[in-house]
N, CA, C, O and CB atoms as a CASP TS submission, in Angstrom:
PFRMAT TS
TARGET T0000
AUTHOR 0000-0000-0000
METHOD Language model
MODEL 1
PARENT N/A
ATOM      1  N   MET     1      67.341  76.720 114.725  1.00  0.00           N
ATOM      2  CA  MET     1      67.825  77.478 115.248  1.00  0.00           C
ATOM      3  C   MET     1      69.148  77.183 115.515  1.00  0.00           C
ATOM      4  O   MET     1      69.934  78.125 115.617  1.00  0.00           O
ATOM      5  CB  MET     1      67.177  77.741 116.068  1.00  0.00           C
ATOM      6  N   VAL     2      69.727  75.500 115.711  1.00  0.00           N
ATOM      7  CA  VAL     2      70.863  75.680 115.512  1.00  0.00           C
ATOM      8  C   VAL     2      71.749  75.879 114.232  1.00  0.00           C
ATOM      9  O   VAL     2      72.931  76.205 114.131  1.00  0.00           O
ATOM     10  CB  VAL     2      71.140  74.930 116.052  1.00  0.00           C
ATOM     11  N   HIS     3      70.640  75.527 113.126  1.00  0.00           N
ATOM     12  CA  HIS     3      71.069  75.189 111.592  1.00  0.00           C
ATOM     13  C   HIS     3      71.441  76.926 110.978  1.00  0.00           C
ATOM     14  O   HIS     3      72.325  77.179 110.160  1.00  0.00           O
ATOM     15  CB  HIS     3      69.438  74.238 110.546  1.00  0.00           C
ATOM     16  N   ALA     4      70.633  77.818 111.541  1.00  0.00           N
ATOM     17  CA  ALA     4      70.893  79.326 111.482  1.00  0.00           C
ATOM     18  C   ALA     4      72.192  79.711 112.239  1.00  0.00           C
ATOM     19  O   ALA     4      72.883  80.627 111.794  1.00  0.00           O
ATOM     20  CB  ALA     4      69.660  80.134 112.123  1.00  0.00           C
ATOM     21  N   LEU     5      72.555  79.037 113.381  1.00  0.00           N
ATOM     22  CA  LEU     5      73.805  79.538 114.344  1.00  0.00           C
ATOM     23  C   LEU     5      74.969  78.927 113.266  1.00  0.00           C
ATOM     24  O   LEU     5      75.796  79.717 112.812  1.00  0.00           O
ATOM     25  CB  LEU     5      73.857  78.714 116.260  1.00  0.00           C
ATOM     26  N   LEU     6      75.004  77.532 112.883  1.00  0.00           N
ATOM     27  CA  LEU     6      75.950  77.052 111.979  1.00  0.00           C
ATOM     28  C   LEU     6      76.074  77.611 110.557  1.00  0.00           C
ATOM     29  O   LEU     6      77.120  77.575 109.908  1.00  0.00           O
ATOM     30  CB  LEU     6      75.728  75.758 111.892  1.00  0.00           C
ATOM     31  N   VAL     7      74.901  78.136 110.124  1.00  0.00           N
ATOM     32  CA  VAL     7      75.260  78.828 108.736  1.00  0.00           C
ATOM     33  C   VAL     7      75.843  80.234 108.910  1.00  0.00           C
ATOM     34  O   VAL     7      76.481  80.768 108.003  1.00  0.00           O
ATOM     35  CB  VAL     7      73.941  78.969 107.795  1.00  0.00           C
ATOM     36  N   LEU     8      75.579  80.917 110.274  1.00  0.00           N
ATOM     37  CA  LEU     8      76.002  82.469 110.426  1.00  0.00           C
ATOM     38  C   LEU     8      77.605  82.046 110.783  1.00  0.00           C
ATOM     39  O   LEU     8      78.471  82.891 110.554  1.00  0.00           O
ATOM     40  CB  LEU     8      75.016  83.524 111.872  1.00  0.00           C
ATOM     41  N   ALA     9      77.948  80.880 111.281  1.00  0.00           N
ATOM     42  CA  ALA     9      79.510  80.781 111.947  1.00  0.00           C
ATOM     43  C   ALA     9      80.177  80.522 110.793  1.00  0.00           C
ATOM     44  O   ALA     9      81.315  80.981 110.694  1.00  0.00           O
ATOM     45  CB  ALA     9      79.869  79.557 113.146  1.00  0.00           C
ATOM     46  N   ALA    10      79.660  79.803 109.779  1.00  0.00           N
ATOM     47  CA  ALA    10      80.265  79.551 108.414  1.00  0.00           C
ATOM     48  C   ALA    10      80.378  80.770 107.588  1.00  0.00           C
ATOM     49  O   ALA    10      81.340  80.924 106.835  1.00  0.00           O
ATOM     50  CB  ALA    10      79.456  78.548 107.640  1.00  0.00           C
ATOM     51  N   GLU    11      79.429  81.645 107.699  1.00  0.00           N
ATOM     52  CA  GLU    11      79.926  82.709 106.938  1.00  0.00           C
ATOM     53  C   GLU    11      80.809  83.788 107.676  1.00  0.00           C
ATOM     54  O   GLU    11      81.515  84.602 107.081  1.00  0.00           O
ATOM     55  CB  GLU    11      78.795  83.336 106.342  1.00  0.00           C
ATOM     56  N   GLU    12      80.717  83.720 108.659  1.00  0.00           N
ATOM     57  CA  GLU    12      82.126  84.547 109.660  1.00  0.00           C
ATOM     58  C   GLU    12      83.411  84.142 109.326  1.00  0.00           C
ATOM     59  O   GLU    12      84.334  84.928 109.112  1.00  0.00           O
ATOM     60  CB  GLU    12      82.156  84.212 111.361  1.00  0.00           C
ATOM     61  N   ALA    13      83.521  82.511 109.259  1.00  0.00           N
ATOM     62  CA  ALA    13      84.565  82.251 109.315  1.00  0.00           C
ATOM     63  C   ALA    13      85.301  82.189 107.827  1.00  0.00           C
ATOM     64  O   ALA    13      86.343  81.536 107.765  1.00  0.00           O
ATOM     65  CB  ALA    13      84.532  81.208 110.078  1.00  0.00           C
ATOM     66  N   GLU    14      84.805  82.840 106.625  1.00  0.00           N
ATOM     67  CA  GLU    14      85.375  83.183 105.389  1.00  0.00           C
ATOM     68  C   GLU    14      85.119  84.234 105.215  1.00  0.00           C
ATOM     69  O   GLU    14      83.973  84.588 105.492  1.00  0.00           O
ATOM     70  CB  GLU    14      85.115  82.568 104.380  1.00  0.00           C
ATOM     71  N   PRO    15      85.819  84.948 104.820  1.00  0.00           N
ATOM     72  CA  PRO    15      85.684  85.989 104.469  1.00  0.00           C
ATOM     73  C   PRO    15      85.159  86.508 102.827  1.00  0.00           C
ATOM     74  O   PRO    15      85.432  85.656 101.981  1.00  0.00           O
ATOM     75  CB  PRO    15      86.781  86.320 104.880  1.00  0.00           C
ATOM     76  N   SER    16      84.618  87.475 102.401  1.00  0.00           N
ATOM     77  CA  SER    16      84.314  87.640 101.166  1.00  0.00           C
ATOM     78  C   SER    16      85.425  87.781 100.544  1.00  0.00           C
ATOM     79  O   SER    16      86.457  88.279 100.995  1.00  0.00           O
ATOM     80  CB  SER    16      83.499  88.565 100.932  1.00  0.00           C
ATOM     81  N   LYS    17      85.214  87.286  99.344  1.00  0.00           N
ATOM     82  CA  LYS    17      86.305  87.535  98.305  1.00  0.00           C
ATOM     83  C   LYS    17      86.171  89.048  97.292  1.00  0.00           C
ATOM     84  O   LYS    17      86.964  89.509  96.471  1.00  0.00           O
ATOM     85  CB  LYS    17      86.228  86.132  97.280  1.00  0.00           C
ATOM     86  N   THR    18      85.222  89.401  97.619  1.00  0.00           N
ATOM     87  CA  THR    18      84.492  90.464  96.389  1.00  0.00           C
ATOM     88  C   THR    18      85.582  91.467  96.372  1.00  0.00           C
ATOM     89  O   THR    18      86.035  91.446  95.228  1.00  0.00           O
ATOM     90  CB  THR    18      82.779  91.315  96.801  1.00  0.00           C
ATOM     91  N   ALA    19      86.199  92.306  97.065  1.00  0.00           N
ATOM     92  CA  ALA    19      87.194  93.049  97.037  1.00  0.00           C
ATOM     93  C   ALA    19      88.161  92.393  96.227  1.00  0.00           C
ATOM     94  O   ALA    19      88.161  92.711  95.037  1.00  0.00           O
ATOM     95  CB  ALA    19      87.598  93.372  98.260  1.00  0.00           C
ATOM     96  N   PHE    20      88.978  91.554  96.608  1.00  0.00           N
ATOM     97  CA  PHE    20      89.999  90.836  95.551  1.00  0.00           C
ATOM     98  C   PHE    20      89.634  90.654  94.357  1.00  0.00           C
ATOM     99  O   PHE    20      90.545  90.674  93.528  1.00  0.00           O
ATOM    100  CB  PHE    20      90.388  89.591  95.857  1.00  0.00           C
ATOM    101  N   TYR    21      88.233  90.420  93.856  1.00  0.00           N
ATOM    102  CA  TYR    21      87.874  90.246  92.624  1.00  0.00           C
ATOM    103  C   TYR    21      88.126  91.311  91.798  1.00  0.00           C
ATOM    104  O   TYR    21      88.673  91.385  90.698  1.00  0.00           O
ATOM    105  CB  TYR    21      86.685  89.925  92.569  1.00  0.00           C
ATOM    106  N   ILE    22      87.499  92.331  92.717  1.00  0.00           N
ATOM    107  CA  ILE    22      87.431  93.640  92.063  1.00  0.00           C
ATOM    108  C   ILE    22      88.895  94.498  91.693  1.00  0.00           C
ATOM    109  O   ILE    22      89.148  95.242  90.746  1.00  0.00           O
ATOM    110  CB  ILE    22      86.557  94.493  93.043  1.00  0.00           C
ATOM    111  N   CYS    23      89.539  94.163  92.584  1.00  0.00           N
ATOM    112  CA  CYS    23      90.795  94.665  92.607  1.00  0.00           C
ATOM    113  C   CYS    23      91.660  94.022  91.486  1.00  0.00           C
ATOM    114  O   CYS    23      92.354  94.627  90.669  1.00  0.00           O
ATOM    115  CB  CYS    23      91.360  94.465  93.948  1.00  0.00           C
ATOM    116  N   GLY    24      91.480  92.629  91.609  1.00  0.00           N
ATOM    117  CA  GLY    24      92.335  91.738  90.658  1.00  0.00           C
ATOM    118  C   GLY    24      91.699  92.020  89.032  1.00  0.00           C
ATOM    119  O   GLY    24      92.381  91.933  88.011  1.00  0.00           O
ATOM    120  N   GLY    25      90.203  92.382  89.081  1.00  0.00           N
ATOM    121  CA  GLY    25      89.609  92.607  87.627  1.00  0.00           C
ATOM    122  C   GLY    25      90.354  93.764  87.040  1.00  0.00           C
ATOM    123  O   GLY    25      90.808  93.808  85.897  1.00  0.00           O
ATOM    124  N   ALA    26      90.446  94.934  88.193  1.00  0.00           N
ATOM    125  CA  ALA    26      90.789  96.305  87.266  1.00  0.00           C
ATOM    126  C   ALA    26      92.220  96.107  87.138  1.00  0.00           C
ATOM    127  O   ALA    26      92.657  96.675  86.137  1.00  0.00           O
ATOM    128  CB  ALA    26      90.420  97.937  87.992  1.00  0.00           C
ATOM    129  N   LEU    27      93.237  95.393  87.925  1.00  0.00           N
ATOM    130  CA  LEU    27      94.286  95.110  87.460  1.00  0.00           C
ATOM    131  C   LEU    27      94.562  94.376  86.281  1.00  0.00           C
ATOM    132  O   LEU    27      95.488  94.736  85.555  1.00  0.00           O
ATOM    133  CB  LEU    27      94.738  94.700  88.236  1.00  0.00           C
ATOM    134  N   ALA    28      93.800  93.292  85.978  1.00  0.00           N
ATOM    135  CA  ALA    28      93.959  92.703  84.688  1.00  0.00           C
ATOM    136  C   ALA    28      93.378  93.663  83.436  1.00  0.00           C
ATOM    137  O   ALA    28      93.947  93.757  82.349  1.00  0.00           O
ATOM    138  CB  ALA    28      93.213  91.296  84.742  1.00  0.00           C
ATOM    139  N   ALA    29      92.146  94.353  83.795  1.00  0.00           N
ATOM    140  CA  ALA    29      91.648  95.178  82.875  1.00  0.00           C
ATOM    141  C   ALA    29      92.829  96.487  82.421  1.00  0.00           C
ATOM    142  O   ALA    29      93.006  97.026  81.328  1.00  0.00           O
ATOM    143  CB  ALA    29      90.242  95.704  83.546  1.00  0.00           C
ATOM    144  N   TRP    30      93.432  96.685  83.598  1.00  0.00           N
ATOM    145  CA  TRP    30      94.451  98.147  82.940  1.00  0.00           C
ATOM    146  C   TRP    30      95.304  97.638  82.485  1.00  0.00           C
ATOM    147  O   TRP    30      95.935  98.375  81.727  1.00  0.00           O
ATOM    148  CB  TRP    30      95.151  99.309  83.841  1.00  0.00           C
ATOM    149  N   ALA    31      95.898  96.070  82.630  1.00  0.00           N
ATOM    150  CA  ALA    31      97.264  95.558  81.839  1.00  0.00           C
ATOM    151  C   ALA    31      96.642  95.104  80.105  1.00  0.00           C
ATOM    152  O   ALA    31      97.408  94.956  79.153  1.00  0.00           O
ATOM    153  CB  ALA    31      98.069  93.846  82.873  1.00  0.00           C
ATOM    154  N   VAL    32      95.376  94.972  80.037  1.00  0.00           N
ATOM    155  CA  VAL    32      94.963  95.162  78.747  1.00  0.00           C
ATOM    156  C   VAL    32      95.022  96.033  78.290  1.00  0.00           C
ATOM    157  O   VAL    32      95.811  96.132  77.350  1.00  0.00           O
ATOM    158  CB  VAL    32      94.092  94.954  78.477  1.00  0.00           C
ATOM    159  N   VAL    33      94.373  96.955  78.617  1.00  0.00           N
ATOM    160  CA  VAL    33      94.226  98.555  78.202  1.00  0.00           C
ATOM    161  C   VAL    33      95.934  98.847  77.838  1.00  0.00           C
ATOM    162  O   VAL    33      96.227  99.202  76.696  1.00  0.00           O
ATOM    163  CB  VAL    33      93.489  99.749  79.781  1.00  0.00           C
ATOM    164  N   LEU    34      96.849  98.696  78.730  1.00  0.00           N
ATOM    165  CA  LEU    34      98.254  99.452  78.520  1.00  0.00           C
ATOM    166  C   LEU    34      98.481  98.545  77.540  1.00  0.00           C
ATOM    167  O   LEU    34      98.608  99.297  76.573  1.00  0.00           O
ATOM    168  CB  LEU    34      99.473  99.598  79.773  1.00  0.00           C
ATOM    169  N   GLY    35      98.625  97.406  77.110  1.00  0.00           N
ATOM    170  CA  GLY    35      98.947  96.400  76.128  1.00  0.00           C
ATOM    171  C   GLY    35      98.256  97.039  74.763  1.00  0.00           C
ATOM    172  O   GLY    35      98.968  97.296  73.791  1.00  0.00           O
ATOM    173  N   LEU    36      97.125  97.231  74.750  1.00  0.00           N
ATOM    174  CA  LEU    36      96.593  97.751  73.426  1.00  0.00           C
ATOM    175  C   LEU    36      97.074  99.337  73.240  1.00  0.00           C
ATOM    176  O   LEU    36      97.478  99.766  72.159  1.00  0.00           O
ATOM    177  CB  LEU    36      94.865  97.618  73.413  1.00  0.00           C
ATOM    178  N   VAL    37      96.980 100.081  74.355  1.00  0.00           N
ATOM    179  CA  VAL    37      97.509 101.214  74.072  1.00  0.00           C
ATOM    180  C   VAL    37      99.061 101.359  73.431  1.00  0.00           C
ATOM    181  O   VAL    37      99.408 101.938  72.401  1.00  0.00           O
ATOM    182  CB  VAL    37      97.369 101.838  75.238  1.00  0.00           C
ATOM    183  N   GLY    38      99.789 100.692  74.322  1.00  0.00           N
ATOM    184  CA  GLY    38     101.271 100.215  73.782  1.00  0.00           C
ATOM    185  C   GLY    38     101.441 100.036  72.584  1.00  0.00           C
ATOM    186  O   GLY    38     102.166 100.802  71.949  1.00  0.00           O
ATOM    187  N   LEU    39     100.838  99.024  72.023  1.00  0.00           N
ATOM    188  CA  LEU    39     100.988  98.228  70.620  1.00  0.00           C
ATOM    189  C   LEU    39     100.488  99.444  69.769  1.00  0.00           C
ATOM    190  O   LEU    39     101.139  99.699  68.756  1.00  0.00           O
ATOM    191  CB  LEU    39      99.954  96.634  70.408  1.00  0.00           C
ATOM    192  N   ARG    40      99.616 100.070  70.011  1.00  0.00           N
ATOM    193  CA  ARG    40      99.210 101.045  68.886  1.00  0.00           C
ATOM    194  C   ARG    40      99.695 102.420  68.764  1.00  0.00           C
ATOM    195  O   ARG    40      99.371 103.195  67.864  1.00  0.00           O
ATOM    196  CB  ARG    40      97.885 101.201  68.912  1.00  0.00           C
ATOM    197  N   SER    41     100.510 102.675  69.754  1.00  0.00           N
ATOM    198  CA  SER    41     101.232 104.120  69.882  1.00  0.00           C
ATOM    199  C   SER    41     102.724 103.689  70.046  1.00  0.00           C
ATOM    200  O   SER    41     103.044 102.931  70.962  1.00  0.00           O
ATOM    201  CB  SER    41     100.665 105.132  71.303  1.00  0.00           C
ATOM    202  N   PRO    42     103.589 104.151  69.198  1.00  0.00           N
ATOM    203  CA  PRO    42     105.018 103.856  69.381  1.00  0.00           C
ATOM    204  C   PRO    42     105.611 104.614  70.531  1.00  0.00           C
ATOM    205  O   PRO    42     106.514 104.231  71.275  1.00  0.00           O
ATOM    206  CB  PRO    42     105.787 104.173  68.130  1.00  0.00           C
ATOM    207  N   ASP    43     104.917 105.823  70.560  1.00  0.00           N
ATOM    208  CA  ASP    43     105.782 106.749  71.588  1.00  0.00           C
ATOM    209  C   ASP    43     105.041 106.629  73.222  1.00  0.00           C
ATOM    210  O   ASP    43     105.510 107.244  74.180  1.00  0.00           O
ATOM    211  CB  ASP    43     105.719 108.608  70.949  1.00  0.00           C
ATOM    212  N   PHE    44     104.179 105.994  73.293  1.00  0.00           N
ATOM    213  CA  PHE    44     103.411 105.827  74.369  1.00  0.00           C
ATOM    214  C   PHE    44     104.500 105.538  75.666  1.00  0.00           C
ATOM    215  O   PHE    44     105.566 104.943  75.510  1.00  0.00           O
ATOM    216  CB  PHE    44     102.331 104.626  74.043  1.00  0.00           C
ATOM    217  N   PRO    45     104.085 106.000  76.787  1.00  0.00           N
ATOM    218  CA  PRO    45     103.190 107.004  77.276  1.00  0.00           C
ATOM    219  C   PRO    45     103.453 108.770  76.602  1.00  0.00           C
ATOM    220  O   PRO    45     102.647 109.694  76.709  1.00  0.00           O
ATOM    221  CB  PRO    45     103.437 106.896  78.992  1.00  0.00           C
ATOM    222  N   GLY    46     104.791 108.815  75.938  1.00  0.00           N
ATOM    223  CA  GLY    46     104.770 110.585  75.779  1.00  0.00           C
ATOM    224  C   GLY    46     105.627 110.873  76.380  1.00  0.00           C
ATOM    225  O   GLY    46     106.785 110.763  75.976  1.00  0.00           O
ATOM    226  N   THR    47     105.241 111.406  77.719  1.00  0.00           N
ATOM    227  CA  THR    47     105.889 112.684  78.299  1.00  0.00           C
ATOM    228  C   THR    47     106.340 111.503  79.804  1.00  0.00           C
ATOM    229  O   THR    47     105.895 110.386  80.067  1.00  0.00           O
ATOM    230  CB  THR    47     104.493 114.465  78.596  1.00  0.00           C
ATOM    231  N   GLU    48     107.438 112.405  80.575  1.00  0.00           N
ATOM    232  CA  GLU    48     107.972 111.699  81.850  1.00  0.00           C
ATOM    233  C   GLU    48     106.652 111.710  82.973  1.00  0.00           C
ATOM    234  O   GLU    48     106.512 110.819  83.811  1.00  0.00           O
ATOM    235  CB  GLU    48     109.460 112.622  82.506  1.00  0.00           C
ATOM    236  N   GLY    49     105.851 112.714  82.852  1.00  0.00           N
ATOM    237  CA  GLY    49     104.845 112.983  83.651  1.00  0.00           C
ATOM    238  C   GLY    49     103.937 111.813  83.515  1.00  0.00           C
ATOM    239  O   GLY    49     103.551 111.205  84.514  1.00  0.00           O
ATOM    240  N   ARG    50     103.521 111.419  82.096  1.00  0.00           N
ATOM    241  CA  ARG    50     102.542 110.577  82.047  1.00  0.00           C
ATOM    242  C   ARG    50     103.144 108.946  82.056  1.00  0.00           C
ATOM    243  O   ARG    50     102.447 107.963  81.804  1.00  0.00           O
ATOM    244  CB  ARG    50     101.711 110.992  80.789  1.00  0.00           C
ATOM    245  N   ALA    51     104.372 108.921  82.352  1.00  0.00           N
ATOM    246  CA  ALA    51     104.709 107.290  82.268  1.00  0.00           C
ATOM    247  C   ALA    51     104.779 107.339  84.042  1.00  0.00           C
ATOM    248  O   ALA    51     104.571 106.322  84.704  1.00  0.00           O
ATOM    249  CB  ALA    51     106.545 106.689  81.185  1.00  0.00           C
ATOM    250  N   ARG    52     105.105 108.682  84.672  1.00  0.00           N
ATOM    251  CA  ARG    52     104.958 108.490  86.170  1.00  0.00           C
ATOM    252  C   ARG    52     103.418 108.130  86.588  1.00  0.00           C
ATOM    253  O   ARG    52     103.143 107.290  87.446  1.00  0.00           O
ATOM    254  CB  ARG    52     105.439 109.883  86.938  1.00  0.00           C
ATOM    255  N   GLY    53     102.526 108.834  85.907  1.00  0.00           N
ATOM    256  CA  GLY    53     101.220 108.056  86.085  1.00  0.00           C
ATOM    257  C   GLY    53     100.862 106.827  85.828  1.00  0.00           C
ATOM    258  O   GLY    53     100.337 106.135  86.701  1.00  0.00           O
ATOM    259  N   VAL    54     101.106 106.357  84.529  1.00  0.00           N
ATOM    260  CA  VAL    54     101.062 105.051  84.374  1.00  0.00           C
ATOM    261  C   VAL    54     101.528 104.134  85.374  1.00  0.00           C
ATOM    262  O   VAL    54     100.848 103.295  85.965  1.00  0.00           O
ATOM    263  CB  VAL    54     101.629 104.823  83.368  1.00  0.00           C
ATOM    264  N   MET    55     102.796 104.379  85.512  1.00  0.00           N
ATOM    265  CA  MET    55     103.150 103.210  86.894  1.00  0.00           C
ATOM    266  C   MET    55     102.470 103.558  88.141  1.00  0.00           C
ATOM    267  O   MET    55     102.044 102.575  88.747  1.00  0.00           O
ATOM    268  CB  MET    55     104.849 103.164  87.397  1.00  0.00           C
ATOM    269  N   LEU    56     102.178 105.091  88.878  1.00  0.00           N
ATOM    270  CA  LEU    56     101.359 105.033  89.809  1.00  0.00           C
ATOM    271  C   LEU    56     100.172 104.340  89.807  1.00  0.00           C
ATOM    272  O   LEU    56      99.875 103.683  90.805  1.00  0.00           O
ATOM    273  CB  LEU    56     101.158 106.020  90.048  1.00  0.00           C
ATOM    274  N   ILE    57      99.446 104.376  88.853  1.00  0.00           N
ATOM    275  CA  ILE    57      98.300 103.605  88.846  1.00  0.00           C
ATOM    276  C   ILE    57      98.504 102.190  88.828  1.00  0.00           C
ATOM    277  O   ILE    57      97.762 101.436  89.457  1.00  0.00           O
ATOM    278  CB  ILE    57      97.536 103.945  87.817  1.00  0.00           C
ATOM    279  N   SER    58      99.524 101.763  88.102  1.00  0.00           N
ATOM    280  CA  SER    58      99.862 100.321  88.071  1.00  0.00           C
ATOM    281  C   SER    58     100.185  99.827  89.306  1.00  0.00           C
ATOM    282  O   SER    58      99.774  98.752  89.743  1.00  0.00           O
ATOM    283  CB  SER    58     100.926 100.018  87.211  1.00  0.00           C
ATOM    284  N   GLY    59     101.099 100.784  90.025  1.00  0.00           N
ATOM    285  CA  GLY    59     101.873 100.117  91.477  1.00  0.00           C
ATOM    286  C   GLY    59     100.286 100.260  92.360  1.00  0.00           C
ATOM    287  O   GLY    59     100.011  99.360  93.153  1.00  0.00           O
ATOM    288  N   VAL    60      99.480 101.211  92.201  1.00  0.00           N
ATOM    289  CA  VAL    60      98.217 101.149  93.516  1.00  0.00           C
ATOM    290  C   VAL    60      97.376  99.860  93.096  1.00  0.00           C
ATOM    291  O   VAL    60      96.829  99.144  93.935  1.00  0.00           O
ATOM    292  CB  VAL    60      96.952 102.765  93.571  1.00  0.00           C
ATOM    293  N   LEU    61      97.323  99.637  91.771  1.00  0.00           N
ATOM    294  CA  LEU    61      96.720  98.366  91.516  1.00  0.00           C
ATOM    295  C   LEU    61      97.007  97.289  91.932  1.00  0.00           C
ATOM    296  O   LEU    61      96.256  96.382  92.291  1.00  0.00           O
ATOM    297  CB  LEU    61      96.691  98.123  90.556  1.00  0.00           C
ATOM    298  N   MET    62      98.228  97.339  91.901  1.00  0.00           N
ATOM    299  CA  MET    62      99.007  96.034  92.325  1.00  0.00           C
ATOM    300  C   MET    62      98.973  95.684  93.730  1.00  0.00           C
ATOM    301  O   MET    62      98.785  94.567  94.211  1.00  0.00           O
ATOM    302  CB  MET    62     100.449  96.129  91.991  1.00  0.00           C
ATOM    303  N   VAL    63      99.217  96.993  94.439  1.00  0.00           N
ATOM    304  CA  VAL    63      99.402  96.525  96.157  1.00  0.00           C
ATOM    305  C   VAL    63      97.848  96.635  96.480  1.00  0.00           C
ATOM    306  O   VAL    63      97.547  95.955  97.462  1.00  0.00           O
ATOM    307  CB  VAL    63     100.544  97.791  97.371  1.00  0.00           C
ATOM    308  N   ALA    64      96.852  97.276  95.937  1.00  0.00           N
ATOM    309  CA  ALA    64      95.335  96.857  96.278  1.00  0.00           C
ATOM    310  C   ALA    64      95.149  95.551  96.167  1.00  0.00           C
ATOM    311  O   ALA    64      94.570  95.002  97.104  1.00  0.00           O
ATOM    312  CB  ALA    64      94.286  97.460  95.424  1.00  0.00           C
ATOM    313  N   SER    65      95.627  94.650  94.898  1.00  0.00           N
ATOM    314  CA  SER    65      95.138  93.386  94.407  1.00  0.00           C
ATOM    315  C   SER    65      95.683  92.370  95.605  1.00  0.00           C
ATOM    316  O   SER    65      95.016  91.506  96.173  1.00  0.00           O
ATOM    317  CB  SER    65      95.739  93.032  92.790  1.00  0.00           C
ATOM    318  N   MET    66      97.226  92.745  95.861  1.00  0.00           N
ATOM    319  CA  MET    66      98.177  91.863  96.776  1.00  0.00           C
ATOM    320  C   MET    66      97.380  92.006  98.042  1.00  0.00           C
ATOM    321  O   MET    66      96.929  90.986  98.562  1.00  0.00           O
ATOM    322  CB  MET    66      99.874  92.412  96.942  1.00  0.00           C
ATOM    323  N   ALA    67      97.181  93.110  98.549  1.00  0.00           N
ATOM    324  CA  ALA    67      96.520  93.712 100.128  1.00  0.00           C
ATOM    325  C   ALA    67      95.005  92.412 100.248  1.00  0.00           C
ATOM    326  O   ALA    67      94.801  91.576 101.127  1.00  0.00           O
ATOM    327  CB  ALA    67      95.724  96.105  99.930  1.00  0.00           C
ATOM    328  N   THR    68      94.364  92.655  99.263  1.00  0.00           N
ATOM    329  CA  THR    68      92.999  92.271  99.400  1.00  0.00           C
ATOM    330  C   THR    68      93.127  90.658  99.465  1.00  0.00           C
ATOM    331  O   THR    68      92.593  89.967 100.333  1.00  0.00           O
ATOM    332  CB  THR    68      92.041  92.863  98.131  1.00  0.00           C
ATOM    333  N   ALA    69      94.024  90.114  98.265  1.00  0.00           N
ATOM    334  CA  ALA    69      94.433  88.890  98.577  1.00  0.00           C
ATOM    335  C   ALA    69      94.730  88.097  99.799  1.00  0.00           C
ATOM    336  O   ALA    69      94.381  86.937 100.019  1.00  0.00           O
ATOM    337  CB  ALA    69      95.231  88.862  98.071  1.00  0.00           C
ATOM    338  N   VAL    70      95.571  89.055 100.725  1.00  0.00           N
ATOM    339  CA  VAL    70      95.930  88.334 102.007  1.00  0.00           C
ATOM    340  C   VAL    70      94.950  88.725 102.724  1.00  0.00           C
ATOM    341  O   VAL    70      94.289  87.706 102.929  1.00  0.00           O
ATOM    342  CB  VAL    70      97.258  88.596 102.679  1.00  0.00           C
ATOM    343  N   ILE    71      94.508  89.504 103.178  1.00  0.00           N
ATOM    344  CA  ILE    71      93.264  90.132 103.703  1.00  0.00           C
ATOM    345  C   ILE    71      92.053  89.099 103.652  1.00  0.00           C
ATOM    346  O   ILE    71      91.516  88.767 104.709  1.00  0.00           O
ATOM    347  CB  ILE    71      92.916  91.454 102.837  1.00  0.00           C
ATOM    348  N   THR    72      91.620  88.591 102.435  1.00  0.00           N
ATOM    349  CA  THR    72      90.518  87.677 102.327  1.00  0.00           C
ATOM    350  C   THR    72      90.913  86.265 102.343  1.00  0.00           C
ATOM    351  O   THR    72      90.041  85.399 102.280  1.00  0.00           O
ATOM    352  CB  THR    72      89.775  87.936 101.141  1.00  0.00           C
ATOM    353  N   ALA    73      92.213  85.947 102.424  1.00  0.00           N
ATOM    354  CA  ALA    73      92.668  84.735 102.219  1.00  0.00           C
ATOM    355  C   ALA    73      92.038  83.528 103.522  1.00  0.00           C
ATOM    356  O   ALA    73      92.369  82.344 103.478  1.00  0.00           O
ATOM    357  CB  ALA    73      94.331  84.968 102.162  1.00  0.00           C
TER
END
C-alpha cells in the first residue's frame, strides 16, 4: 500500500512531457519541410498571402512548443 502511494505521488510530481515532444517534433518537422521546399522552389512561398500563412503556422508551432516546455518543466 505504501509503495503504491509513493508511486502515485512520484507520478503526480513530474508532469508528462508528451505534449512538448509532440509540439517540438511538429516544429522540427515543419522546419525541415520548409527548408526542403525553399531550396527546391526559388519563388517560395510565392505570394504575400502564402508568406503570411507560413509565418502564422511557424509562429503557432513555436509558441506551442515554448508553452508546453514551460508547462511541463
